[in-house]
C-alpha positions in Angstrom: 275.6 90.2 -34.0 272.9 92.4 -35.5 272.7 96.0 -34.5 269.4 97.8 -35.1 268.5 101.4 -34.5 264.8 101.8 -33.6 265.3 105.2 -31.9 264.5 108.6 -33.3 268.2 109.5 -33.2 271.5 108.4 -34.7 273.8 106.1 -32.8 277.5 105.3 -33.4 278.3 101.9 -32.0 281.9 101.2 -31.4 284.3 98.8 -29.8 288.0 99.1 -29.2 288.3 95.7 -27.5 290.9 93.1 -28.5 288.0 90.8 -29.4 286.7 93.1 -32.1 287.4 96.6 -33.1 284.8 98.5 -35.2 282.8 101.7 -35.5 279.3 101.6 -37.0 277.0 104.6 -37.6 273.3 103.7 -37.5 270.6 106.2 -38.5 267.0 105.8 -37.5 265.5 102.5 -38.8 268.9 101.2 -40.0 270.5 97.9 -39.1 273.8 96.3 -39.8 275.7 93.2 -38.5 279.2 92.6 -37.2 280.8 89.1 -36.9 282.5 88.4 -33.6 284.9 85.5 -34.3 287.5 85.8 -31.5 286.7 84.5 -28.0 286.6 87.0 -25.2 284.7 90.1 -24.0 284.0 93.1 -26.3 282.9 96.3 -24.5 280.5 98.3 -26.7 279.6 101.9 -26.5 277.9 104.8 -28.4 280.1 107.8 -29.4 277.0 110.0 -29.3 275.5 108.7 -26.0 278.2 108.1 -23.4 276.0 106.2 -21.0 275.1 103.6 -23.5 277.4 100.6 -22.7 277.0 96.9 -23.5 279.1 93.8 -23.5 279.4 90.9 -25.9 280.8 87.7 -24.5 282.2 85.5 -27.3 282.7 81.9 -26.0 284.9 79.1 -27.3 282.5 76.5 -26.1 279.2 75.5 -27.7 277.8 74.9 -24.2 277.3 78.6 -23.3 274.2 80.3 -22.2 272.8 83.5 -20.8 271.0 83.3 -17.4 267.4 84.2 -17.0 266.3 86.9 -14.6 266.4 84.4 -11.8 270.1 83.8 -12.4 269.5 80.2 -13.6 270.5 78.6 -16.9 269.9 75.3 -18.6 272.4 73.9 -21.0 271.3 70.8 -22.8 273.1 67.9 -24.6 276.4 68.3 -22.9 278.4 65.0 -23.4 279.9 63.3 -20.4 283.3 64.5 -19.3 285.2 66.9 -17.0 284.5 70.6 -17.4 284.9 73.9 -15.6 281.6 75.8 -15.3 282.4 79.5 -15.2 280.4 82.7 -14.7 281.1 86.0 -16.4 279.7 89.4 -15.3 280.6 92.9 -16.5 281.6 93.9 -13.0 284.3 91.3 -12.7 287.6 93.1 -13.2 289.5 92.3 -16.4 292.4 89.9 -15.6 290.6 88.4 -12.6 289.9 84.6 -12.6 286.3 83.9 -13.4 284.3 82.4 -10.6 283.5 78.8 -11.4 283.4 75.2 -10.3 284.7 71.8 -11.6 282.0 69.7 -13.2 282.2 65.9 -13.8 279.3 64.6 -15.9 278.7 60.9 -16.7 277.0 59.8 -19.8 273.7 59.4 -17.9 273.8 62.7 -16.0 270.4 64.3 -16.4 270.7 67.2 -14.0 273.5 69.0 -12.3 273.4 72.1 -10.2 275.9 74.5 -8.9 275.8 77.9 -7.1 278.3 80.6 -7.7 277.8 83.6 -5.3 279.0 87.0 -6.2 280.0 89.4 -3.4 277.5 92.2 -2.7 278.7 95.4 -4.4 280.0 97.0 -1.1 282.0 93.9 -0.2 283.4 93.5 -3.7 284.9 97.0 -3.5 286.5 96.3 -0.1 288.1 93.2 -1.6 289.8 95.2 -4.3 287.4 94.3 -7.1 284.3 95.4 -8.7 282.6 92.0 -9.1 
């Protein structure tokens, strides 16, 4: 992953996550890269700006994608077989099972759709989670 600082100020990007631990100081106009080679979620922050938070999801599968603004995703060239399609979101509590559905694709499957609904924020809290 490439980290670039296009701001007028210095940033100190860090992660203490099990996936990858690092600290990286970036001055104005500077960039650097970090390799994430362990599957899982790495929470990222800035030691200088406490409200700057990001997440990197490192997947084991080559059939992984980020949804668009509409919440949809297209993953092409998935071979036939049985799979579990899962959703990750930063508001799902660590240790909770990821929402998902079983998927069975035949060799001639051209389109498959599934809907995974997340609870509205107020309901998620009342169910003991933040997802």
